[in-house]
N, CA, C and O of each residue as an XYZ file, in Angstrom:
712
protein
N     -13.313    -19.794      7.211
C     -13.492    -19.278      8.555
C     -14.791    -19.849      9.117
O     -15.823    -19.796      8.448
N     -14.760    -20.397     10.343
C     -15.975    -20.988     10.897
C     -17.028    -19.915     11.188
O     -16.721    -18.790     11.581
N     -18.259    -20.313     10.980
C     -19.368    -19.400     11.234
C     -19.602    -19.292     12.747
O     -19.579    -20.294     13.462
N     -19.826    -18.072     13.214
C     -20.088    -17.826     14.625
C     -21.559    -18.155     14.892
O     -22.448    -17.722     14.159
N     -21.794    -18.917     15.936
C     -23.166    -19.324     16.244
C     -23.942    -18.183     16.888
O     -23.359    -17.251     17.442
N     -25.249    -18.271     16.805
C     -26.097    -17.279     17.452
C     -25.896    -17.311     18.964
O     -25.941    -16.269     19.618
N     -25.677    -18.483     19.515
C     -25.433    -18.596     20.954
C     -24.180    -17.816     21.349
O     -24.152    -17.164     22.393
N     -23.154    -17.886     20.518
C     -21.922    -17.135     20.792
C     -22.197    -15.632     20.725
O     -21.757    -14.882     21.596
N     -22.915    -15.197     19.708
C     -23.257    -13.781     19.573
C     -24.080    -13.298     20.761
O     -23.836    -12.215     21.292
N     -25.045    -14.096     21.171
C     -25.885    -13.744     22.315
C     -25.056    -13.651     23.590
O     -25.267    -12.759     24.412
N     -24.108    -14.581     23.753
C     -23.251    -14.578     24.940
C     -22.367    -13.335     24.980
O     -22.177    -12.749     26.046
N     -21.827    -12.928     23.837
C     -20.987    -11.719     23.797
C     -21.822    -10.482     24.128
O     -21.381     -9.609     24.875
N     -23.020    -10.415     23.571
C     -23.907     -9.281     23.853
C     -24.219     -9.227     25.338
O     -24.193     -8.156     25.944
N     -24.515    -10.381     25.926
C     -24.822    -10.433     27.354
C     -23.602    -10.069     28.195
O     -23.735     -9.451     29.251
N     -22.426    -10.449     27.731
C     -21.181    -10.106     28.424
C     -21.033     -8.583     28.517
O     -20.632     -8.051     29.551
N     -21.356     -7.908     27.446
C     -21.290     -6.439     27.425
C     -22.325     -5.852     28.377
O     -22.017     -4.945     29.149
N     -23.539     -6.361     28.325
C     -24.601     -5.861     29.195
C     -24.239     -6.067     30.659
O     -24.422     -5.162     31.474
N     -23.730     -7.238     31.001
C     -23.363     -7.525     32.388
C     -22.244     -6.604     32.872
O     -22.291     -6.096     33.992
N     -21.242     -6.394     32.025
C     -20.141     -5.503     32.394
C     -20.646     -4.072     32.564
O     -20.250     -3.376     33.500
N     -21.513     -3.638     31.665
C     -22.062     -2.283     31.747
C     -22.939     -2.127     32.985
O     -22.875     -1.106     33.671
N     -23.742     -3.121     33.265
C     -24.606     -3.077     34.453
C     -23.762     -2.854     35.711
O     -24.084     -1.993     36.530
N     -22.700     -3.617     35.864
C     -21.844     -3.494     37.039
C     -21.132     -2.139     37.067
O     -21.056     -1.492     38.112
N     -20.619     -1.721     35.923
C     -19.877     -0.456     35.873
C     -20.803      0.740     36.098
O     -20.441      1.660     36.831
N     -21.984      0.746     35.486
C     -22.925      1.845     35.680
C     -23.362      1.927     37.142
O     -23.492      3.022     37.689
N     -23.586      0.783     37.773
C     -24.011      0.775     39.174
C     -22.923      1.329     40.082
O     -23.221      2.044     41.039
N     -21.672      1.008     39.796
C     -20.598      1.429     40.685
C     -20.048      2.825     40.388
O     -19.589      3.512     41.300
N     -20.088      3.249     39.126
C     -19.481      4.521     38.757
C     -20.448      5.529     38.154
O     -20.094      6.695     37.980
N     -21.638      5.107     37.840
C     -22.590      6.006     37.207
C     -22.452      5.996     35.698
O     -21.434      5.575     35.149
N     -23.475      6.458     35.055
C     -23.508      6.486     33.599
C     -22.506      7.498     33.050
O     -21.722      7.184     32.154
N     -22.538      8.716     33.595
C     -21.679      9.784     33.086
C     -20.203      9.505     33.330
O     -19.349      9.965     32.572
N     -19.900      8.755     34.383
C     -18.500      8.469     34.716
C     -18.007      7.157     34.110
O     -16.949      6.649     34.481
N     -18.771      6.627     33.192
C     -18.369      5.403     32.505
C     -18.198      5.717     31.026
O     -19.131      6.158     30.356
N     -17.011      5.484     30.542
C     -16.720      5.729     29.131
C     -16.744      4.407     28.375
O     -16.755      3.336     28.982
N     -16.750      4.486     27.075
C     -16.666      3.267     26.279
C     -15.362      2.517     26.570
O     -15.389      1.289     26.656
N     -14.215      3.205     26.726
C     -13.010      2.454     27.118
C     -13.174      1.717     28.459
O     -12.619      0.634     28.643
N     -13.929      2.302     29.383
C     -14.203      1.614     30.647
C     -14.984      0.325     30.394
O     -14.722     -0.700     31.024
N     -15.938      0.383     29.473
C     -16.734     -0.805     29.154
C     -15.894     -1.846     28.424
O     -16.098     -3.047     28.599
N     -14.952     -1.386     27.609
C     -14.031     -2.311     26.948
C     -13.242     -3.063     28.016
O     -13.136     -4.289     27.977
N     -12.695     -2.318     28.963
C     -11.909     -2.939     30.034
C     -12.765     -3.878     30.880
O     -12.354     -5.003     31.167
N     -13.940     -3.429     31.275
C     -14.799     -4.238     32.147
C     -15.282     -5.507     31.462
O     -15.407     -6.550     32.105
N     -15.553     -5.428     30.174
C     -16.089     -6.584     29.453
C     -15.001     -7.539     28.979
O     -15.258     -8.722     28.755
N     -13.783     -7.019     28.827
C     -12.710     -7.843     28.288
C     -12.788     -8.000     26.777
O     -12.073     -8.817     26.198
N     -13.646     -7.226     26.142
C     -13.804     -7.282     24.688
C     -13.156     -6.055     24.051
O     -12.753     -5.123     24.746
N     -13.065     -6.068     22.768
C     -12.490     -4.922     22.054
C     -13.559     -3.860     21.818
O     -14.758     -4.119     21.924
N     -13.091     -2.668     21.496
C     -14.009     -1.577     21.157
C     -14.893     -1.984     19.978
O     -16.102     -1.757     19.991
N     -14.282     -2.583     18.970
C     -15.048     -3.019     17.797
C     -16.108     -4.047     18.149
O     -17.209     -4.031     17.598
N     -15.772     -4.934     19.065
C     -16.752     -5.950     19.475
C     -17.954     -5.300     20.134
O     -19.093     -5.688     19.875
N     -17.708     -4.317     20.981
C     -18.828     -3.637     21.647
C     -19.677     -2.893     20.629
O     -20.905     -2.957     20.671
N     -19.017     -2.183     19.707
C     -19.772     -1.433     18.708
C     -20.472     -2.348     17.698
O     -21.367     -1.904     16.979
N     -20.082     -3.578     17.642
C     -20.796     -4.541     16.782
C     -22.219     -4.750     17.303
O     -23.152     -4.963     16.529
N     -22.365     -4.685     18.616
C     -23.654     -4.954     19.248
C     -24.424     -3.693     19.615
O     -25.655     -3.692     19.606
N     -23.708     -2.623     19.938
C     -24.346     -1.395     20.417
C     -23.694     -0.180     19.782
O     -22.468     -0.094     19.710
N     -24.510      0.759     19.323
C     -23.987      1.970     18.698
C     -23.535      2.997     19.734
O     -22.725      3.873     19.432
N     -24.067      2.886     20.968
C     -23.777      3.904     21.980
C     -24.058      3.353     23.376
O     -24.628      2.275     23.541
N     -23.638      4.128     24.373
C     -23.973      3.775     25.759
C     -25.486      3.791     25.945
O     -26.031      2.967     26.680
N     -26.165      4.722     25.284
C     -27.627      4.794     25.402
C     -28.279      3.478     24.998
O     -29.220      3.022     25.648
N     -27.786      2.876     23.942
C     -28.335      1.583     23.509
C     -28.061      0.495     24.532
O     -28.884     -0.398     24.732
N     -26.906      0.567     25.179
C     -26.594     -0.425     26.212
C     -27.543     -0.252     27.398
O     -28.049     -1.236     27.938
N     -27.782      0.983     27.798
C     -28.707      1.240     28.906
C     -30.107      0.747     28.550
O     -30.782      0.147     29.386
N     -30.540      0.992     27.340
C     -31.855      0.512     26.906
C     -31.915     -1.013     26.965
O     -32.931     -1.578     27.369
N     -30.839     -1.677     26.566
C     -30.796     -3.149     26.630
C     -30.865     -3.634     28.075
O     -31.517     -4.636     28.367
N     -30.191     -2.922     28.977
C     -30.267     -3.267     30.395
C     -31.703     -3.127     30.878
O     -32.208     -3.998     31.587
N     -32.356     -2.050     30.503
C     -33.746     -1.826     30.910
C     -34.660     -2.931     30.398
O     -35.557     -3.383     31.109
N     -34.434     -3.356     29.185
C     -35.279     -4.396     28.608
C     -35.159     -5.710     29.370
O     -36.098     -6.505     29.390
N     -34.011     -5.940     29.994
C     -33.807     -7.174     30.742
C     -34.263     -7.064     32.192
O     -34.431     -8.078     32.869
N     -34.459     -5.858     32.662
C     -34.800     -5.648     34.057
C     -36.291     -5.813     34.258
O     -37.109     -5.176     33.594
N     -36.617     -6.679     35.186
C     -38.030     -6.816     35.543
C     -38.135     -7.304     36.975
O     -37.630     -8.371     37.323
N     -38.790     -6.516     37.789
C     -39.069     -6.945     39.144
C     -40.287     -7.851     39.068
O     -41.354     -7.440     38.613
N     -40.117     -9.065     39.510
C     -41.205    -10.025     39.439
C     -42.141     -9.806     40.613
O     -41.768     -9.984     41.773
N     -43.341     -9.424     40.292
C     -44.348     -9.219     41.322
C     -44.820    -10.565     41.854
O     -44.762    -11.574     41.151
N     -45.288    -10.574     43.101
C     -45.881    -11.812     43.612
C     -47.189    -12.099     42.883
O     -47.738    -11.227     42.208
N     -47.677    -13.316     43.022
C     -48.917    -13.707     42.355
C     -50.154    -13.079     42.966
O     -51.207    -13.000     42.333
N     -50.011    -12.631     44.212
C     -51.106    -11.930     44.889
C     -50.497    -10.894     45.814
O     -49.324    -10.981     46.175
N     -51.297     -9.920     46.191
C     -50.782     -8.853     47.041
C     -51.304     -9.036     48.464
O     -52.360     -8.522     48.831
N     -50.542     -9.775     49.243
C     -50.827     -9.961     50.665
C     -49.675     -9.338     51.448
O     -48.631     -9.019     50.879
N     -49.867     -9.169     52.743
C     -48.807     -8.610     53.573
C     -47.530     -9.442     53.437
O     -46.439     -8.891     53.290
N     -47.669    -10.757     53.488
C     -46.502    -11.638     53.410
C     -45.845    -11.585     52.036
O     -44.618    -11.558     51.939
N     -46.646    -11.571     50.976
C     -46.054    -11.576     49.634
C     -45.394    -10.237     49.308
O     -44.379    -10.200     48.613
N     -45.960     -9.151     49.800
C     -45.356     -7.832     49.579
C     -44.023     -7.747     50.313
O     -43.047     -7.240     49.760
N     -43.969     -8.236     51.555
C     -42.712     -8.245     52.291
C     -41.685     -9.112     51.563
O     -40.519     -8.734     51.453
N     -42.113    -10.265     51.069
C     -41.207    -11.123     50.304
C     -40.689    -10.444     49.050
O     -39.513    -10.573     48.710
N     -41.556     -9.724     48.366
C     -41.164     -8.982     47.168
C     -40.099     -7.940     47.510
O     -39.092     -7.823     46.813
N     -40.327     -7.184     48.587
C     -39.352     -6.170     48.970
C     -38.047     -6.799     49.457
O     -36.974     -6.225     49.271
N     -38.135     -7.952     50.067
C     -36.904     -8.678     50.449
C     -36.110     -9.057     49.197
O     -34.880     -9.002     49.195
N     -36.824     -9.443     48.131
C     -36.149     -9.757     46.864
C     -35.473     -8.509     46.290
O     -34.360     -8.591     45.771
N     -36.136     -7.367     46.381
C     -35.550     -6.103     45.920
C     -34.300     -5.798     46.746
O     -33.273     -5.384     46.208
N     -34.403     -6.006     48.045
C     -33.269     -5.788     48.955
C     -32.093     -6.707     48.606
O     -30.944     -6.268     48.574
N     -32.385     -7.962     48.348
C     -31.338     -8.922     47.986
C     -30.662     -8.513     46.681
O     -29.437     -8.571     46.574
N     -31.444     -8.103     45.695
C     -30.870     -7.662     44.413
C     -29.993     -6.429     44.612
O     -28.972     -6.278     43.941
N     -30.385     -5.557     45.521
C     -29.580     -4.370     45.813
C     -28.258     -4.763     46.463
O     -27.204     -4.232     46.113
N     -28.319     -5.692     47.406
C     -27.103     -6.122     48.112
C     -26.166     -6.912     47.214
O     -24.958     -6.678     47.207
N     -26.720     -7.840     46.463
C     -25.893     -8.785     45.715
C     -25.507     -8.316     44.319
O     -24.489     -8.743     43.774
N     -26.317     -7.438     43.744
C     -26.069     -7.040     42.354
C     -26.067     -5.528     42.142
O     -26.040     -5.070     41.000
N     -26.096     -4.746     43.219
C     -26.139     -3.284     43.110
C     -27.318     -2.805     42.272
O     -27.246     -1.754     41.634
N     -28.398     -3.571     42.273
C     -29.526     -3.263     41.392
C     -30.157     -1.901     41.711
O     -30.516     -1.162     40.794
N     -30.293     -1.566     42.980
C     -30.913     -0.288     43.327
C     -30.069      0.882     42.829
O     -30.611      1.874     42.340
N     -28.759      0.772     42.949
C     -27.881      1.837     42.447
C     -27.970      1.937     40.931
O     -27.945      3.037     40.380
N     -28.074      0.807     40.260
C     -28.203      0.815     38.812
C     -29.508      1.496     38.400
O     -29.512      2.322     37.487
N     -30.602      1.159     39.058
C     -31.892      1.770     38.728
C     -31.840      3.276     38.963
O     -32.375      4.046     38.166
N     -31.198      3.701     40.052
C     -31.082      5.137     40.318
C     -30.311      5.828     39.183
O     -30.664      6.937     38.782
N     -29.277      5.183     38.675
C     -28.503      5.747     37.566
C     -29.354      5.819     36.293
O     -29.293      6.798     35.549
N     -30.125      4.796     36.060
C     -30.982      4.770     34.867
C     -32.032      5.872     34.952
O     -32.280      6.568     33.967
N     -32.652      6.036     36.122
C     -33.650      7.091     36.283
C     -33.023      8.470     36.078
O     -33.620      9.341     35.445
N     -31.819      8.665     36.615
C     -31.142      9.950     36.442
C     -30.880     10.222     34.960
O     -31.074     11.342     34.487
N     -30.448      9.213     34.245
C     -30.188      9.385     32.819
C     -31.493      9.585     32.044
O     -31.537     10.349     31.079
N     -32.549      8.899     32.468
C     -33.846      9.048     31.803
C     -34.383     10.475     31.940
O     -35.152     10.940     31.099
N     -33.974     11.158     33.001
C     -34.424     12.535     33.206
C     -33.887     13.482     32.137
O     -34.451     14.554     31.918
N     -32.793     13.089     31.468
C     -32.207     13.959     30.437
C     -32.168     13.310     29.059
O     -31.710     13.928     28.098
N     -32.639     12.087     28.952
C     -32.638     11.382     27.666
C     -34.064     11.002     27.294
O     -34.624     10.071     27.871
N     -34.657     11.705     26.342
C     -36.032     11.392     25.964
C     -36.230      9.935     25.521
O     -37.260      9.335     25.828
N     -35.273      9.375     24.816
C     -35.421      7.996     24.345
C     -35.439      7.025     25.530
O     -36.264      6.112     25.573
N     -34.536      7.220     26.483
C     -34.512      6.354     27.654
C     -35.735      6.611     28.533
O     -36.282      5.678     29.121
N     -36.162      7.853     28.625
C     -37.357      8.180     29.403
C     -38.569      7.424     28.858
O     -39.413      6.966     29.628
N     -38.653      7.294     27.547
C     -39.768      6.551     26.949
C     -39.732      5.081     27.370
O     -40.773      4.489     27.656
N     -38.542      4.498     27.409
C     -38.398      3.097     27.832
C     -38.812      2.952     29.292
O     -39.565      2.041     29.639
N     -38.327      3.841     30.140
C     -38.641      3.778     31.571
C     -40.124      4.023     31.809
O     -40.742      3.331     32.618
N     -40.700      4.994     31.117
C     -42.143      5.253     31.260
C     -42.957      4.018     30.896
O     -43.924      3.686     31.581
N     -42.573      3.343     29.827
C     -43.288      2.128     29.413
C     -43.174      1.042     30.483
O     -44.147      0.347     30.777
N     -41.995      0.902     31.053
C     -41.825     -0.090     32.118
C     -42.688      0.253     33.326
O     -43.297     -0.630     33.929
N     -42.739      1.529     33.677
C     -43.577      1.939     34.802
C     -45.057      1.720     34.489
O     -45.815      1.281     35.354
N     -45.464      2.020     33.273
C     -46.852      1.772     32.865
C     -47.181      0.284     32.976
O     -48.240     -0.093     33.478
N     -46.258     -0.555     32.498
C     -46.474     -2.008     32.555
C     -46.539     -2.498     33.994
O     -47.357     -3.356     34.326
N     -45.682     -1.956     34.844
C     -45.680     -2.356     36.249
C     -46.978     -1.939     36.936
O     -47.558     -2.720     37.691
N     -47.434     -0.720     36.681
C     -48.708     -0.275     37.271
C     -49.865     -1.141     36.783
O     -50.757     -1.487     37.557
N     -49.847     -1.485     35.522
C     -50.906     -2.351     34.979
C     -50.862     -3.733     35.633
O     -51.906     -4.314     35.933
N     -49.663     -4.254     35.852
C     -49.524     -5.567     36.491
C     -50.016     -5.528     37.932
O     -50.667     -6.467     38.391
N     -49.715     -4.463     38.638
C     -50.202     -4.320     40.018
C     -51.726     -4.207     40.012
O     -52.400     -4.867     40.803
N     -52.261     -3.387     39.139
C     -53.720     -3.217     39.069
C     -54.413     -4.547     38.780
O     -55.500     -4.809     39.294
N     -53.788     -5.377     37.964
C     -54.369     -6.684     37.640
C     -54.398     -7.612     38.852
O     -55.158     -8.579     38.875
N     -53.579     -7.324     39.849
C     -53.561     -8.140     41.068
C     -54.577     -7.657     42.102
O     -54.557     -8.094     43.253
N     -55.452     -6.767     41.692
C     -56.457     -6.204     42.595
C     -57.873     -6.517     42.107
O     -58.634     -5.605     41.783
N     -58.222     -7.789     42.055
C     -59.565     -8.147     41.583
C     -60.632     -7.607     42.536
O     -60.417     -7.495     43.743
N     -61.750     -7.287     41.975
C     -62.837     -6.777     42.790
C     -62.770     -5.281     43.024
O     -63.675     -4.721     43.644
N     -61.745     -4.627     42.556
C     -61.627     -3.177     42.680
C     -62.058     -2.539     41.374
O     -61.888     -3.119     40.301
N     -62.613     -1.351     41.468
C     -62.936     -0.631     40.237
C     -61.624     -0.300     39.528
O     -60.558     -0.273     40.144
N     -61.721     -0.051     38.233
C     -60.523      0.286     37.459
C     -59.855      1.538     38.026
O     -58.629      1.609     38.103
N     -60.643      2.502     38.414
C     -60.113      3.751     38.973
C     -59.393      3.497     40.301
O     -58.305      4.023     40.537
N     -60.006      2.691     41.157
C     -59.412      2.376     42.449
C     -58.123      1.563     42.265
O     -57.116      1.829     42.922
N     -58.163      0.587     41.379
C     -56.981     -0.236     41.126
C     -55.841      0.621     40.565
O     -54.683      0.422     40.931
N     -56.154      1.555     39.696
C     -55.126      2.442     39.123
C     -54.517      3.326     40.209
O     -53.307      3.552     40.221
N     -55.344      3.821     41.111
C     -54.857      4.664     42.212
C     -53.927      3.873     43.124
O     -52.860      4.359     43.500
N     -54.322      2.674     43.474
C     -53.506      1.822     44.335
C     -52.202      1.450     43.629
O     -51.133      1.478     44.237
N     -52.294      1.105     42.356
C     -51.095      0.731     41.595
C     -50.116      1.894     41.513
O     -48.907      1.692     41.625
N     -50.615      3.091     41.321
C     -49.755      4.279     41.272
C     -48.986      4.435     42.581
O     -47.775      4.656     42.570
N     -49.685      4.322     43.701
C     -49.034      4.455     45.006
C     -48.075      3.293     45.272
O     -46.994      3.494     45.824
N     -48.467      2.092     44.883
C     -47.631      0.903     45.080
C     -46.297      1.072     44.364
O     -45.238      0.852     44.953
N     -46.349      1.457     43.113
C     -45.123      1.622     42.322
C     -44.269      2.752     42.893
O     -43.045      2.634     42.958
N     -44.905      3.840     43.304
C     -44.148      4.962     43.874
C     -43.438      4.542     45.163
O     -42.272      4.881     45.363
N     -44.124      3.816     46.028
C     -43.492      3.360     47.270
C     -42.368      2.363     47.001
O     -41.336      2.400     47.671
N     -42.556      1.484     46.041
C     -41.490      0.542     45.684
C     -40.269      1.279     45.139
O     -39.134      0.946     45.480
N     -40.506      2.271     44.298
C     -39.391      3.073     43.784
C     -38.712      3.845     44.908
O     -37.489      3.986     44.921
N     -39.501      4.341     45.845
C     -38.926      5.037     47.001
C     -38.043      4.110     47.818
O     -36.968      4.507     48.266
N     -38.492      2.884     48.012
C     -37.689      1.910     48.747
C     -36.384      1.624     48.003
O     -35.317      1.581     48.616
N     -36.465      1.431     46.697
C     -35.261      1.171     45.902
C     -34.298      2.356     45.981
O     -33.087      2.161     46.078
N     -34.820      3.566     45.941
C     -33.957      4.743     46.063
C     -33.294      4.801     47.431
O     -32.126      5.175     47.537
N     -34.023      4.436     48.473
C     -33.429      4.390     49.813
C     -32.297      3.374     49.860
O     -31.249      3.639     50.449
N     -32.501      2.224     49.249
C     -31.444      1.211     49.187
C     -30.217      1.736     48.445
O     -29.081      1.479     48.845
N     -30.457      2.469     47.367
C     -29.349      2.992     46.561
C     -28.512      3.996     47.338
O     -27.290      4.029     47.195
N     -29.154      4.809     48.154
C     -28.460      5.881     48.846
C     -28.002      5.475     50.245
O     -26.888      5.795     50.660
N     -28.865      4.772     50.962
C     -28.563      4.458     52.363
C     -27.914      3.103     52.555
O     -27.367      2.831     53.623
N     -27.963      2.261     51.561
C     -27.464      0.899     51.730
C     -28.588     -0.010     52.171
O     -29.723      0.142     51.720
N     -28.293     -0.943     53.038
C     -29.275     -1.930     53.464
C     -30.349     -1.279     54.334
O     -30.046     -0.730     55.393
N     -31.587     -1.340     53.892
C     -32.707     -0.720     54.592
C     -33.764     -1.785     54.849
O     -34.125     -2.548     53.953
N     -34.252     -1.825     56.079
C     -35.287     -2.771     56.465
C     -36.548     -2.542     55.621
O     -37.067     -1.426     55.580
N     -37.039     -3.575     54.957
C     -38.234     -3.398     54.130
C     -39.541     -3.366     54.934
O     -40.597     -3.054     54.384
N     -39.472     -3.685     56.224
C     -40.682     -3.766     57.037
C     -41.592     -2.556     56.973
O     -42.779     -2.707     56.685
N     -41.079     -1.351     57.233
C     -41.956     -0.176     57.176
C     -42.563      0.061     55.789
O     -43.705      0.505     55.672
N     -41.802     -0.234     54.763
C     -42.298     -0.060     53.402
C     -43.382     -1.101     53.088
O     -44.387     -0.792     52.448
N     -43.160     -2.329     53.546
C     -44.169     -3.383     53.344
C     -45.452     -3.033     54.070
O     -46.542     -3.251     53.543
N     -45.335     -2.483     55.295
C     -46.521     -2.079     56.056
C     -47.276     -0.968     55.321
O     -48.504     -0.985     55.247
N     -46.529     -0.005     54.782
C     -47.171      1.091     54.046
C     -47.847      0.562     52.778
O     -48.961      0.972     52.453
N     -47.180     -0.341     52.065
C     -47.772     -0.917     50.856
C     -49.021     -1.718     51.180
O     -50.014     -1.648     50.456
N     -48.975     -2.468     52.248
C     -50.150     -3.258     52.657
C     -51.313     -2.325     53.001
O     -52.460     -2.598     52.647
N     -51.012     -1.223     53.692
C     -52.061     -0.255     54.015
C     -52.677      0.343     52.761
O     -53.888      0.551     52.698
N     -51.839      0.623     51.756
C     -52.337      1.178     50.496
C     -53.240      0.147     49.811
O     -54.314      0.487     49.313
N     -52.803     -1.092     49.790
C     -53.570     -2.152     49.133
C     -54.924     -2.354     49.815
O     -55.942     -2.564     49.155
N     -54.915     -2.287     51.133
C     -56.133     -2.569     51.897
C     -57.041     -1.359     52.035
O     -58.151     -1.477     52.553
N     -56.585     -0.187     51.578
C     -57.403      1.036     51.733
C     -58.608      1.032     50.836
O     -59.390      1.982     50.848
C-alpha cells in the first residue's frame, strides 16, 4: 500500500477546516453536527475523526489559523484599509459570522475561551507595539479600546451585513490620537 504523504494529510485536514468554517458561519456551531461536517467536507466520518476528536478541536484549529493582519502603522488611512479588509472577509468568506459563532461558543467552553483570550492578548500586544513613544500604560489602554472597537465592527458586520467602516475608522483614529 502506498504511503500517504504529509502534503496529502495536511490537505485533508485543511479540507475539514474549510468545510467546518463555512458550515459554522452559515449554521452556527450548535446547529452543525458531525454528519453535517462529513457532508460538507466530502470525507468520511472516520477521516474526520482521524484528524479531530471533536467539533471543539475543529473550532480550535480554525482559531489557530485566524489572524487579522494589522497594518504596519496606525494611521487614519491604514486603519480604514484594515477595516476594509475585515469588511471584505465578512462579505466574501462570512468571517464576521464565524467569529461571532466562535465567541458565542467560547462563552461556554473554557478550553476555547482560553484560545480566544490568548488571541485577544496577542492582538492587544501587537497594537500596543504599533504605538511607539507612548508609555506602556497608555499603549495598553489604546490597544484595549482598539481591539474592542474592531470586535464591535466585526459584530456589526455579522448581524447587520455590510456596514460602512468609515465611522469605526474615525473612532479608532480618535482613540489612537488621544
